[in-house]
PDB file with SEQRES, HELIX, SHEET and CRYST1 records, atoms N, CA, C and O in Angstrom:
SEQRES   1 A   84  MET ILE LEU GLU LEU LEU LYS LEU LEU ALA VAL GLY SER          
SEQRES   2 A   84  SER TYR THR LEU THR SER LEU ALA GLU ALA LEU ASP VAL          
SEQRES   3 A   84  SER GLU ALA LEU VAL GLU GLN MET LEU THR ASP LEU GLU          
SEQRES   4 A   84  ARG GLY GLY TYR VAL SER THR ALA ASP THR SER CYS ALA          
SEQRES   5 A   84  GLY GLN CYS ALA GLY CYS PRO SER SER GLY LEU CYS ALA          
SEQRES   6 A   84  LEU LEU HIS GLY LYS ARG ILE TRP THR VAL THR ALA LYS          
SEQRES   7 A   84  GLY LEU GLN ALA ALA ARG                                      
HELIX    1 AA1 ILE A    2  ALA A   10  1                                   9    
HELIX    2 AA2 LEU A   17  LEU A   24  1                                   8    
HELIX    3 AA3 GLU A   28  ARG A   40  1                                  13    
HELIX    4 AA4 CYS A   55  GLY A   57  5                                   3    
HELIX    5 AA5 SER A   61  LEU A   63  5                                   3    
HELIX    6 AA6 CYS A   64  LEU A   67  1                                   4    
HELIX    7 AA7 ALA A   77  ALA A   83  1                                   7    
SHEET    1 AA1 2 VAL A  44  ALA A  47  0                                        
SHEET    2 AA1 2 ILE A  72  VAL A  75 -1                                        
CRYST1    1.000    1.000    1.000  90.00  90.00  90.00 P 1           1          
ATOM      1  N   MET A   1     116.602  54.132  95.960  1.00  0.00           N  
ATOM      2  CA  MET A   1     117.225  54.894  94.900  1.00  0.00           C  
ATOM      3  C   MET A   1     116.198  55.796  94.205  1.00  0.00           C  
ATOM      4  O   MET A   1     116.490  56.952  93.899  1.00  0.00           O  
ATOM      5  N   ILE A   2     115.013  55.272  93.962  1.00  0.00           N  
ATOM      6  CA  ILE A   2     113.996  56.062  93.262  1.00  0.00           C  
ATOM      7  C   ILE A   2     113.516  57.221  94.141  1.00  0.00           C  
ATOM      8  O   ILE A   2     113.172  58.288  93.631  1.00  0.00           O  
ATOM      9  N   LEU A   3     113.495  57.010  95.460  1.00  0.00           N  
ATOM     10  CA  LEU A   3     113.121  58.084  96.376  1.00  0.00           C  
ATOM     11  C   LEU A   3     114.192  59.172  96.377  1.00  0.00           C  
ATOM     12  O   LEU A   3     113.870  60.356  96.474  1.00  0.00           O  
ATOM     13  N   GLU A   4     115.448  58.785  96.272  1.00  0.00           N  
ATOM     14  CA  GLU A   4     116.532  59.771  96.180  1.00  0.00           C  
ATOM     15  C   GLU A   4     116.354  60.640  94.936  1.00  0.00           C  
ATOM     16  O   GLU A   4     116.540  61.856  94.995  1.00  0.00           O  
ATOM     17  N   LEU A   5     115.997  60.025  93.821  1.00  0.00           N  
ATOM     18  CA  LEU A   5     115.755  60.766  92.587  1.00  0.00           C  
ATOM     19  C   LEU A   5     114.591  61.731  92.776  1.00  0.00           C  
ATOM     20  O   LEU A   5     114.681  62.896  92.387  1.00  0.00           O  
ATOM     21  N   LEU A   6     113.516  61.262  93.361  1.00  0.00           N  
ATOM     22  CA  LEU A   6     112.351  62.109  93.587  1.00  0.00           C  
ATOM     23  C   LEU A   6     112.711  63.293  94.481  1.00  0.00           C  
ATOM     24  O   LEU A   6     112.269  64.414  94.229  1.00  0.00           O  
ATOM     25  N   LYS A   7     113.500  63.059  95.510  1.00  0.00           N  
ATOM     26  CA  LYS A   7     113.917  64.146  96.404  1.00  0.00           C  
ATOM     27  C   LYS A   7     114.780  65.170  95.668  1.00  0.00           C  
ATOM     28  O   LYS A   7     114.644  66.372  95.896  1.00  0.00           O  
ATOM     29  N   LEU A   8     115.660  64.706  94.794  1.00  0.00           N  
ATOM     30  CA  LEU A   8     116.471  65.631  93.995  1.00  0.00           C  
ATOM     31  C   LEU A   8     115.578  66.512  93.126  1.00  0.00           C  
ATOM     32  O   LEU A   8     115.772  67.726  93.057  1.00  0.00           O  
ATOM     33  N   LEU A   9     114.613  65.904  92.474  1.00  0.00           N  
ATOM     34  CA  LEU A   9     113.714  66.649  91.597  1.00  0.00           C  
ATOM     35  C   LEU A   9     112.828  67.614  92.380  1.00  0.00           C  
ATOM     36  O   LEU A   9     112.503  68.695  91.891  1.00  0.00           O  
ATOM     37  N   ALA A  10     112.439  67.227  93.589  1.00  0.00           N  
ATOM     38  CA  ALA A  10     111.528  68.033  94.397  1.00  0.00           C  
ATOM     39  C   ALA A  10     112.170  69.331  94.882  1.00  0.00           C  
ATOM     40  O   ALA A  10     111.465  70.274  95.243  1.00  0.00           O  
ATOM     41  N   VAL A  11     113.493  69.383  94.892  1.00  0.00           N  
ATOM     42  CA  VAL A  11     114.188  70.596  95.318  1.00  0.00           C  
ATOM     43  C   VAL A  11     113.894  71.748  94.368  1.00  0.00           C  
ATOM     44  O   VAL A  11     113.932  72.913  94.764  1.00  0.00           O  
ATOM     45  N   GLY A  12     113.605  71.424  93.129  1.00  0.00           N  
ATOM     46  CA  GLY A  12     113.238  72.443  92.162  1.00  0.00           C  
ATOM     47  C   GLY A  12     114.368  72.938  91.296  1.00  0.00           C  
ATOM     48  O   GLY A  12     114.175  73.853  90.496  1.00  0.00           O  
ATOM     49  N   SER A  13     115.535  72.361  91.434  1.00  0.00           N  
ATOM     50  CA  SER A  13     116.663  72.743  90.582  1.00  0.00           C  
ATOM     51  C   SER A  13     116.515  72.093  89.216  1.00  0.00           C  
ATOM     52  O   SER A  13     115.707  71.182  89.030  1.00  0.00           O  
ATOM     53  N   SER A  14     117.298  72.568  88.272  1.00  0.00           N  
ATOM     54  CA  SER A  14     117.311  71.980  86.934  1.00  0.00           C  
ATOM     55  C   SER A  14     118.433  70.966  86.833  1.00  0.00           C  
ATOM     56  O   SER A  14     119.552  71.214  87.284  1.00  0.00           O  
ATOM     57  N   TYR A  15     118.129  69.835  86.243  1.00  0.00           N  
ATOM     58  CA  TYR A  15     119.109  68.772  86.075  1.00  0.00           C  
ATOM     59  C   TYR A  15     119.042  68.227  84.656  1.00  0.00           C  
ATOM     60  O   TYR A  15     117.996  68.260  84.008  1.00  0.00           O  
ATOM     61  N   THR A  16     120.158  67.736  84.197  1.00  0.00           N  
ATOM     62  CA  THR A  16     120.182  66.961  82.962  1.00  0.00           C  
ATOM     63  C   THR A  16     120.179  65.499  83.365  1.00  0.00           C  
ATOM     64  O   THR A  16     120.404  65.173  84.531  1.00  0.00           O  
ATOM     65  N   LEU A  17     119.926  64.619  82.412  1.00  0.00           N  
ATOM     66  CA  LEU A  17     120.019  63.189  82.717  1.00  0.00           C  
ATOM     67  C   LEU A  17     121.415  62.851  83.228  1.00  0.00           C  
ATOM     68  O   LEU A  17     121.574  62.065  84.162  1.00  0.00           O  
ATOM     69  N   THR A  18     122.417  63.452  82.607  1.00  0.00           N  
ATOM     70  CA  THR A  18     123.795  63.187  83.010  1.00  0.00           C  
ATOM     71  C   THR A  18     124.043  63.609  84.450  1.00  0.00           C  
ATOM     72  O   THR A  18     124.640  62.860  85.223  1.00  0.00           O  
ATOM     73  N   SER A  19     123.589  64.806  84.816  1.00  0.00           N  
ATOM     74  CA  SER A  19     123.833  65.271  86.182  1.00  0.00           C  
ATOM     75  C   SER A  19     123.056  64.454  87.210  1.00  0.00           C  
ATOM     76  O   SER A  19     123.548  64.223  88.314  1.00  0.00           O  
ATOM     77  N   LEU A  20     121.854  64.016  86.859  1.00  0.00           N  
ATOM     78  CA  LEU A  20     121.101  63.145  87.771  1.00  0.00           C  
ATOM     79  C   LEU A  20     121.805  61.807  87.935  1.00  0.00           C  
ATOM     80  O   LEU A  20     121.923  61.293  89.047  1.00  0.00           O  
ATOM     81  N   ALA A  21     122.270  61.249  86.832  1.00  0.00           N  
ATOM     82  CA  ALA A  21     122.980  59.969  86.885  1.00  0.00           C  
ATOM     83  C   ALA A  21     124.240  60.088  87.732  1.00  0.00           C  
ATOM     84  O   ALA A  21     124.550  59.192  88.517  1.00  0.00           O  
ATOM     85  N   GLU A  22     124.962  61.185  87.577  1.00  0.00           N  
ATOM     86  CA  GLU A  22     126.175  61.385  88.371  1.00  0.00           C  
ATOM     87  C   GLU A  22     125.849  61.558  89.844  1.00  0.00           C  
ATOM     88  O   GLU A  22     126.540  61.006  90.700  1.00  0.00           O  
ATOM     89  N   ALA A  23     124.805  62.319  90.149  1.00  0.00           N  
ATOM     90  CA  ALA A  23     124.416  62.549  91.542  1.00  0.00           C  
ATOM     91  C   ALA A  23     124.002  61.259  92.236  1.00  0.00           C  
ATOM     92  O   ALA A  23     124.240  61.084  93.431  1.00  0.00           O  
ATOM     93  N   LEU A  24     123.386  60.363  91.485  1.00  0.00           N  
ATOM     94  CA  LEU A  24     122.909  59.098  92.052  1.00  0.00           C  
ATOM     95  C   LEU A  24     123.902  57.954  91.850  1.00  0.00           C  
ATOM     96  O   LEU A  24     123.711  56.859  92.379  1.00  0.00           O  
ATOM     97  N   ASP A  25     124.962  58.214  91.083  1.00  0.00           N  
ATOM     98  CA  ASP A  25     125.982  57.208  90.764  1.00  0.00           C  
ATOM     99  C   ASP A  25     125.372  55.988  90.070  1.00  0.00           C  
ATOM    100  O   ASP A  25     125.635  54.840  90.429  1.00  0.00           O  
ATOM    101  N   VAL A  26     124.550  56.286  89.064  1.00  0.00           N  
ATOM    102  CA  VAL A  26     123.920  55.242  88.247  1.00  0.00           C  
ATOM    103  C   VAL A  26     124.023  55.656  86.781  1.00  0.00           C  
ATOM    104  O   VAL A  26     124.494  56.752  86.477  1.00  0.00           O  
ATOM    105  N   SER A  27     123.590  54.798  85.887  1.00  0.00           N  
ATOM    106  CA  SER A  27     123.614  55.113  84.458  1.00  0.00           C  
ATOM    107  C   SER A  27     122.439  56.024  84.083  1.00  0.00           C  
ATOM    108  O   SER A  27     121.431  56.088  84.786  1.00  0.00           O  
ATOM    109  N   GLU A  28     122.597  56.718  82.965  1.00  0.00           N  
ATOM    110  CA  GLU A  28     121.505  57.542  82.450  1.00  0.00           C  
ATOM    111  C   GLU A  28     120.297  56.680  82.093  1.00  0.00           C  
ATOM    112  O   GLU A  28     119.155  57.110  82.251  1.00  0.00           O  
ATOM    113  N   ALA A  29     120.546  55.486  81.620  1.00  0.00           N  
ATOM    114  CA  ALA A  29     119.450  54.574  81.273  1.00  0.00           C  
ATOM    115  C   ALA A  29     118.621  54.236  82.507  1.00  0.00           C  
ATOM    116  O   ALA A  29     117.396  54.143  82.428  1.00  0.00           O  
ATOM    117  N   LEU A  30     119.287  54.053  83.645  1.00  0.00           N  
ATOM    118  CA  LEU A  30     118.556  53.752  84.874  1.00  0.00           C  
ATOM    119  C   LEU A  30     117.753  54.969  85.324  1.00  0.00           C  
ATOM    120  O   LEU A  30     116.625  54.824  85.794  1.00  0.00           O  
ATOM    121  N   VAL A  31     118.317  56.158  85.188  1.00  0.00           N  
ATOM    122  CA  VAL A  31     117.579  57.378  85.531  1.00  0.00           C  
ATOM    123  C   VAL A  31     116.331  57.486  84.654  1.00  0.00           C  
ATOM    124  O   VAL A  31     115.250  57.806  85.149  1.00  0.00           O  
ATOM    125  N   GLU A  32     116.477  57.223  83.365  1.00  0.00           N  
ATOM    126  CA  GLU A  32     115.326  57.244  82.440  1.00  0.00           C  
ATOM    127  C   GLU A  32     114.245  56.276  82.909  1.00  0.00           C  
ATOM    128  O   GLU A  32     113.063  56.618  82.925  1.00  0.00           O  
ATOM    129  N   GLN A  33     114.650  55.078  83.286  1.00  0.00           N  
ATOM    130  CA  GLN A  33     113.686  54.071  83.731  1.00  0.00           C  
ATOM    131  C   GLN A  33     112.992  54.509  85.018  1.00  0.00           C  
ATOM    132  O   GLN A  33     111.781  54.342  85.163  1.00  0.00           O  
ATOM    133  N   MET A  34     113.762  55.071  85.952  1.00  0.00           N  
ATOM    134  CA  MET A  34     113.166  55.536  87.203  1.00  0.00           C  
ATOM    135  C   MET A  34     112.193  56.685  86.947  1.00  0.00           C  
ATOM    136  O   MET A  34     111.133  56.742  87.570  1.00  0.00           O  
ATOM    137  N   LEU A  35     112.537  57.598  86.040  1.00  0.00           N  
ATOM    138  CA  LEU A  35     111.623  58.689  85.695  1.00  0.00           C  
ATOM    139  C   LEU A  35     110.333  58.153  85.084  1.00  0.00           C  
ATOM    140  O   LEU A  35     109.245  58.649  85.379  1.00  0.00           O  
ATOM    141  N   THR A  36     110.458  57.148  84.241  1.00  0.00           N  
ATOM    142  CA  THR A  36     109.278  56.512  83.649  1.00  0.00           C  
ATOM    143  C   THR A  36     108.417  55.880  84.735  1.00  0.00           C  
ATOM    144  O   THR A  36     107.193  56.005  84.715  1.00  0.00           O  
ATOM    145  N   ASP A  37     109.058  55.203  85.681  1.00  0.00           N  
ATOM    146  CA  ASP A  37     108.322  54.585  86.788  1.00  0.00           C  
ATOM    147  C   ASP A  37     107.640  55.643  87.653  1.00  0.00           C  
ATOM    148  O   ASP A  37     106.492  55.469  88.062  1.00  0.00           O  
ATOM    149  N   LEU A  38     108.349  56.743  87.932  1.00  0.00           N  
ATOM    150  CA  LEU A  38     107.763  57.820  88.730  1.00  0.00           C  
ATOM    151  C   LEU A  38     106.578  58.455  88.007  1.00  0.00           C  
ATOM    152  O   LEU A  38     105.575  58.799  88.633  1.00  0.00           O  
ATOM    153  N   GLU A  39     106.696  58.610  86.699  1.00  0.00           N  
ATOM    154  CA  GLU A  39     105.579  59.167  85.931  1.00  0.00           C  
ATOM    155  C   GLU A  39     104.388  58.212  85.942  1.00  0.00           C  
ATOM    156  O   GLU A  39     103.247  58.639  86.118  1.00  0.00           O  
ATOM    157  N   ARG A  40     104.649  56.953  85.760  1.00  0.00           N  
ATOM    158  CA  ARG A  40     103.582  55.951  85.766  1.00  0.00           C  
ATOM    159  C   ARG A  40     102.854  55.945  87.111  1.00  0.00           C  
ATOM    160  O   ARG A  40     101.647  55.710  87.166  1.00  0.00           O  
ATOM    161  N   GLY A  41     103.588  56.203  88.190  1.00  0.00           N  
ATOM    162  CA  GLY A  41     102.990  56.224  89.520  1.00  0.00           C  
ATOM    163  C   GLY A  41     102.341  57.549  89.883  1.00  0.00           C  
ATOM    164  O   GLY A  41     101.732  57.674  90.945  1.00  0.00           O  
ATOM    165  N   GLY A  42     102.468  58.540  89.006  1.00  0.00           N  
ATOM    166  CA  GLY A  42     101.847  59.829  89.264  1.00  0.00           C  
ATOM    167  C   GLY A  42     102.677  60.761  90.133  1.00  0.00           C  
ATOM    168  O   GLY A  42     102.155  61.749  90.649  1.00  0.00           O  
ATOM    169  N   TYR A  43     103.960  60.466  90.302  1.00  0.00           N  
ATOM    170  CA  TYR A  43     104.835  61.283  91.142  1.00  0.00           C  
ATOM    171  C   TYR A  43     105.497  62.417  90.366  1.00  0.00           C  
ATOM    172  O   TYR A  43     105.846  63.445  90.946  1.00  0.00           O  
ATOM    173  N   VAL A  44     105.670  62.238  89.076  1.00  0.00           N  
ATOM    174  CA  VAL A  44     106.193  63.288  88.196  1.00  0.00           C  
ATOM    175  C   VAL A  44     105.365  63.290  86.923  1.00  0.00           C  
ATOM    176  O   VAL A  44     104.678  62.319  86.607  1.00  0.00           O  
ATOM    177  N   SER A  45     105.442  64.388  86.204  1.00  0.00           N  
ATOM    178  CA  SER A  45     104.791  64.452  84.896  1.00  0.00           C  
ATOM    179  C   SER A  45     105.727  65.186  83.944  1.00  0.00           C  
ATOM    180  O   SER A  45     106.613  65.927  84.368  1.00  0.00           O  
ATOM    181  N   THR A  46     105.515  64.968  82.666  1.00  0.00           N  
ATOM    182  CA  THR A  46     106.329  65.670  81.682  1.00  0.00           C  
ATOM    183  C   THR A  46     105.564  66.884  81.192  1.00  0.00           C  
ATOM    184  O   THR A  46     104.354  66.828  80.969  1.00  0.00           O  
ATOM    185  N   ALA A  47     106.284  67.976  81.029  1.00  0.00           N  
ATOM    186  CA  ALA A  47     105.687  69.211  80.535  1.00  0.00           C  
ATOM    187  C   ALA A  47     105.825  69.253  79.023  1.00  0.00           C  
ATOM    188  O   ALA A  47     106.809  68.772  78.462  1.00  0.00           O  
ATOM    189  N   ASP A  48     104.835  69.830  78.377  1.00  0.00           N  
ATOM    190  CA  ASP A  48     104.871  69.987  76.923  1.00  0.00           C  
ATOM    191  C   ASP A  48     105.815  71.130  76.580  1.00  0.00           C  
ATOM    192  O   ASP A  48     105.625  72.249  77.057  1.00  0.00           O  
ATOM    193  N   THR A  49     106.814  70.872  75.775  1.00  0.00           N  
ATOM    194  CA  THR A  49     107.773  71.910  75.387  1.00  0.00           C  
ATOM    195  C   THR A  49     107.601  72.336  73.934  1.00  0.00           C  
ATOM    196  O   THR A  49     108.480  72.982  73.364  1.00  0.00           O  
ATOM    197  N   SER A  50     106.486  71.979  73.346  1.00  0.00           N  
ATOM    198  CA  SER A  50     106.296  72.306  71.934  1.00  0.00           C  
ATOM    199  C   SER A  50     105.961  73.777  71.701  1.00  0.00           C  
ATOM    200  O   SER A  50     106.261  74.313  70.634  1.00  0.00           O  
ATOM    201  N   CYS A  51     105.350  74.431  72.671  1.00  0.00           N  
ATOM    202  CA  CYS A  51     104.963  75.850  72.559  1.00  0.00           C  
ATOM    203  C   CYS A  51     104.093  76.120  71.340  1.00  0.00           C  
ATOM    204  O   CYS A  51     104.107  77.234  70.816  1.00  0.00           O  
ATOM    205  N   ALA A  52     103.355  75.158  70.887  1.00  0.00           N  
ATOM    206  CA  ALA A  52     102.540  75.292  69.677  1.00  0.00           C  
ATOM    207  C   ALA A  52     101.506  76.404  69.832  1.00  0.00           C  
ATOM    208  O   ALA A  52     100.444  76.207  70.424  1.00  0.00           O  
ATOM    209  N   GLY A  53     101.836  77.570  69.292  1.00  0.00           N  
ATOM    210  CA  GLY A  53     100.896  78.678  69.275  1.00  0.00           C  
ATOM    211  C   GLY A  53     100.673  79.377  70.593  1.00  0.00           C  
ATOM    212  O   GLY A  53      99.802  80.243  70.673  1.00  0.00           O  
ATOM    213  N   GLN A  54     101.402  79.050  71.613  1.00  0.00           N  
ATOM    214  CA  GLN A  54     101.175  79.637  72.925  1.00  0.00           C  
ATOM    215  C   GLN A  54     102.275  80.610  73.327  1.00  0.00           C  
ATOM    216  O   GLN A  54     102.239  81.145  74.434  1.00  0.00           O  
ATOM    217  N   CYS A  55     103.233  80.848  72.471  1.00  0.00           N  
ATOM    218  CA  CYS A  55     104.407  81.647  72.823  1.00  0.00           C  
ATOM    219  C   CYS A  55     104.094  83.115  73.091  1.00  0.00           C  
ATOM    220  O   CYS A  55     104.794  83.746  73.883  1.00  0.00           O  
ATOM    221  N   ALA A  56     103.083  83.669  72.469  1.00  0.00           N  
ATOM    222  CA  ALA A  56     102.813  85.100  72.588  1.00  0.00           C  
ATOM    223  C   ALA A  56     102.663  85.550  74.039  1.00  0.00           C  
ATOM    224  O   ALA A  56     103.166  86.613  74.402  1.00  0.00           O  
ATOM    225  N   GLY A  57     101.997  84.783  74.857  1.00  0.00           N  
ATOM    226  CA  GLY A  57     101.780  85.178  76.241  1.00  0.00           C  
ATOM    227  C   GLY A  57     102.682  84.490  77.235  1.00  0.00           C  
ATOM    228  O   GLY A  57     102.496  84.635  78.444  1.00  0.00           O  
ATOM    229  N   CYS A  58     103.642  83.754  76.757  1.00  0.00           N  
ATOM    230  CA  CYS A  58     104.499  82.964  77.644  1.00  0.00           C  
ATOM    231  C   CYS A  58     105.740  83.760  78.045  1.00  0.00           C  
ATOM    232  O   CYS A  58     106.458  84.252  77.175  1.00  0.00           O  
ATOM    233  N   PRO A  59     106.007  83.897  79.352  1.00  0.00           N  
ATOM    234  CA  PRO A  59     107.197  84.634  79.780  1.00  0.00           C  
ATOM    235  C   PRO A  59     108.500  83.918  79.425  1.00  0.00           C  
ATOM    236  O   PRO A  59     109.566  84.533  79.462  1.00  0.00           O  
ATOM    237  N   SER A  60     108.435  82.660  79.091  1.00  0.00           N  
ATOM    238  CA  SER A  60     109.628  81.884  78.741  1.00  0.00           C  
ATOM    239  C   SER A  60     109.761  81.677  77.242  1.00  0.00           C  
ATOM    240  O   SER A  60     110.490  80.790  76.798  1.00  0.00           O  
ATOM    241  N   SER A  61     109.066  82.484  76.465  1.00  0.00           N  
ATOM    242  CA  SER A  61     109.056  82.254  75.021  1.00  0.00           C  
ATOM    243  C   SER A  61     110.446  82.287  74.407  1.00  0.00           C  
ATOM    244  O   SER A  61     110.678  81.630  73.392  1.00  0.00           O  
ATOM    245  N   GLY A  62     111.371  83.027  74.987  1.00  0.00           N  
ATOM    246  CA  GLY A  62     112.728  83.073  74.468  1.00  0.00           C  
ATOM    247  C   GLY A  62     113.490  81.780  74.664  1.00  0.00           C  
ATOM    248  O   GLY A  62     114.532  81.573  74.042  1.00  0.00           O  
ATOM    249  N   LEU A  63     112.989  80.917  75.513  1.00  0.00           N  
ATOM    250  CA  LEU A  63     113.655  79.649  75.789  1.00  0.00           C  
ATOM    251  C   LEU A  63     113.153  78.516  74.916  1.00  0.00           C  
ATOM    252  O   LEU A  63     113.719  77.423  74.944  1.00  0.00           O  
ATOM    253  N   CYS A  64     112.111  78.748  74.147  1.00  0.00           N  
ATOM    254  CA  CYS A  64     111.515  77.675  73.354  1.00  0.00           C  
ATOM    255  C   CYS A  64     112.529  76.949  72.480  1.00  0.00           C  
ATOM    256  O   CYS A  64     112.501  75.723  72.374  1.00  0.00           O  
ATOM    257  N   ALA A  65     113.418  77.702  71.859  1.00  0.00           N  
ATOM    258  CA  ALA A  65     114.413  77.071  70.985  1.00  0.00           C  
ATOM    259  C   ALA A  65     115.318  76.138  71.778  1.00  0.00           C  
ATOM    260  O   ALA A  65     115.760  75.109  71.267  1.00  0.00           O  
ATOM    261  N   LEU A  66     115.591  76.499  73.020  1.00  0.00           N  
ATOM    262  CA  LEU A  66     116.440  75.655  73.864  1.00  0.00           C  
ATOM    263  C   LEU A  66     115.705  74.411  74.341  1.00  0.00           C  
ATOM    264  O   LEU A  66     116.299  73.343  74.484  1.00  0.00           O  
ATOM    265  N   LEU A  67     114.414  74.560  74.584  1.00  0.00           N  
ATOM    266  CA  LEU A  67     113.638  73.468  75.163  1.00  0.00           C  
ATOM    267  C   LEU A  67     112.994  72.562  74.135  1.00  0.00           C  
ATOM    268  O   LEU A  67     112.646  71.423  74.449  1.00  0.00           O  
ATOM    269  N   HIS A  68     112.826  73.042  72.915  1.00  0.00           N  
ATOM    270  CA  HIS A  68     112.115  72.263  71.905  1.00  0.00           C  
ATOM    271  C   HIS A  68     112.749  70.883  71.732  1.00  0.00           C  
ATOM    272  O   HIS A  68     113.950  70.756  71.493  1.00  0.00           O  
ATOM    273  N   GLY A  69     111.926  69.878  71.858  1.00  0.00           N  
ATOM    274  CA  GLY A  69     112.395  68.505  71.700  1.00  0.00           C  
ATOM    275  C   GLY A  69     112.971  67.906  72.969  1.00  0.00           C  
ATOM    276  O   GLY A  69     113.347  66.734  72.983  1.00  0.00           O  
ATOM    277  N   LYS A  70     113.046  68.691  74.037  1.00  0.00           N  
ATOM    278  CA  LYS A  70     113.571  68.196  75.310  1.00  0.00           C  
ATOM    279  C   LYS A  70     112.399  67.819  76.206  1.00  0.00           C  
ATOM    280  O   LYS A  70     111.278  68.296  76.032  1.00  0.00           O  
ATOM    281  N   ARG A  71     112.688  66.961  77.156  1.00  0.00           N  
ATOM    282  CA  ARG A  71     111.662  66.617  78.140  1.00  0.00           C  
ATOM    283  C   ARG A  71     111.944  67.369  79.429  1.00  0.00           C  
ATOM    284  O   ARG A  71     113.084  67.446  79.887  1.00  0.00           O  
ATOM    285  N   ILE A  72     110.899  67.914  79.996  1.00  0.00           N  
ATOM    286  CA  ILE A  72     110.993  68.574  81.286  1.00  0.00           C  
ATOM    287  C   ILE A  72     110.081  67.809  82.235  1.00  0.00           C  
ATOM    288  O   ILE A  72     108.888  67.645  81.979  1.00  0.00           O  
ATOM    289  N   TRP A  73     110.655  67.352  83.319  1.00  0.00           N  
ATOM    290  CA  TRP A  73     109.900  66.602  84.311  1.00  0.00           C  
ATOM    291  C   TRP A  73     109.537  67.535  85.453  1.00  0.00           C  
ATOM    292  O   TRP A  73     110.389  68.269  85.954  1.00  0.00           O  
ATOM    293  N   THR A  74     108.284  67.510  85.864  1.00  0.00           N  
ATOM    294  CA  THR A  74     107.845  68.289  87.011  1.00  0.00           C  
ATOM    295  C   THR A  74     107.301  67.343  88.067  1.00  0.00           C  
ATOM    296  O   THR A  74     106.683  66.327  87.752  1.00  0.00           O  
ATOM    297  N   VAL A  75     107.538  67.688  89.310  1.00  0.00           N  
ATOM    298  CA  VAL A  75     107.078  66.859  90.423  1.00  0.00           C  
ATOM    299  C   VAL A  75     105.636  67.240  90.729  1.00  0.00           C  
ATOM    300  O   VAL A  75     105.316  68.421  90.864  1.00  0.00           O  
ATOM    301  N   THR A  76     104.782  66.256  90.836  1.00  0.00           N  
ATOM    302  CA  THR A  76     103.367  66.480  91.129  1.00  0.00           C  
ATOM    303  C   THR A  76     103.183  66.687  92.633  1.00  0.00           C  
ATOM    304  O   THR A  76     104.122  66.509  93.408  1.00  0.00           O  
ATOM    305  N   ALA A  77     101.981  67.060  93.035  1.00  0.00           N  
ATOM    306  CA  ALA A  77     101.673  67.211  94.460  1.00  0.00           C  
ATOM    307  C   ALA A  77     101.914  65.886  95.188  1.00  0.00           C  
ATOM    308  O   ALA A  77     102.444  65.870  96.299  1.00  0.00           O  
ATOM    309  N   LYS A  78     101.527  64.796  94.566  1.00  0.00           N  
ATOM    310  CA  LYS A  78     101.756  63.470  95.144  1.00  0.00           C  
ATOM    311  C   LYS A  78     103.256  63.224  95.317  1.00  0.00           C  
ATOM    312  O   LYS A  78     103.685  62.673  96.331  1.00  0.00           O  
ATOM    313  N   GLY A  79     104.047  63.633  94.330  1.00  0.00           N  
ATOM    314  CA  GLY A  79     105.489  63.465  94.396  1.00  0.00           C  
ATOM    315  C   GLY A  79     106.117  64.312  95.486  1.00  0.00           C  
ATOM    316  O   GLY A  79     107.012  63.854  96.196  1.00  0.00           O  
ATOM    317  N   LEU A  80     105.648  65.554  95.623  1.00  0.00           N  
ATOM    318  CA  LEU A  80     106.170  66.431  96.674  1.00  0.00           C  
ATOM    319  C   LEU A  80     105.889  65.862  98.052  1.00  0.00           C  
ATOM    320  O   LEU A  80     106.735  65.922  98.944  1.00  0.00           O  
ATOM    321  N   GLN A  81     104.699  65.311  98.219  1.00  0.00           N  
ATOM    322  CA  GLN A  81     104.339  64.718  99.508  1.00  0.00           C  
ATOM    323  C   GLN A  81     105.220  63.507  99.798  1.00  0.00           C  
ATOM    324  O   GLN A  81     105.676  63.336 100.929  1.00  0.00           O  
ATOM    325  N   ALA A  82     105.461  62.682  98.816  1.00  0.00           N  
ATOM    326  CA  ALA A  82     106.283  61.484  99.005  1.00  0.00           C  
ATOM    327  C   ALA A  82     107.745  61.831  99.258  1.00  0.00           C  
ATOM    328  O   ALA A  82     108.457  61.080  99.927  1.00  0.00           O  
ATOM    329  N   ALA A  83     108.197  62.968  98.726  1.00  0.00           N  
ATOM    330  CA  ALA A  83     109.601  63.359  98.865  1.00  0.00           C  
ATOM    331  C   ALA A  83     109.924  63.926 100.245  1.00  0.00           C  
ATOM    332  O   ALA A  83     111.095  64.071 100.595  1.00  0.00           O  
ATOM    333  N   ARG A  84     108.923  64.238 101.010  1.00  0.00           N  
ATOM    334  CA  ARG A  84     109.151  64.824 102.349  1.00  0.00           C  
ATOM    335  C   ARG A  84     109.731  63.841 103.301  1.00  0.00           C  
ATOM    336  O   ARG A  84     109.979  64.176 104.460  1.00  0.00           O  
TER     337      ARG A  84                                                      
END                                                                             
């Protein structure tokens, strides 16, 4: 199940916890736990969405209001290799 989650994330699409839970047919709480486990193992990492003072040069600066307070998970090189 955790490998299925990693493969979904590795595709590069955007997902919400709800959409991931629906795709895997599990609860959002289980998706949260699997993401925590994947992060602990170095397969995913969370991106900083605070934009503290960095917005001037950021091409996504218009999205800061949408992302503020949200978690964005990115797949690491180790995660991409494992997802193959």
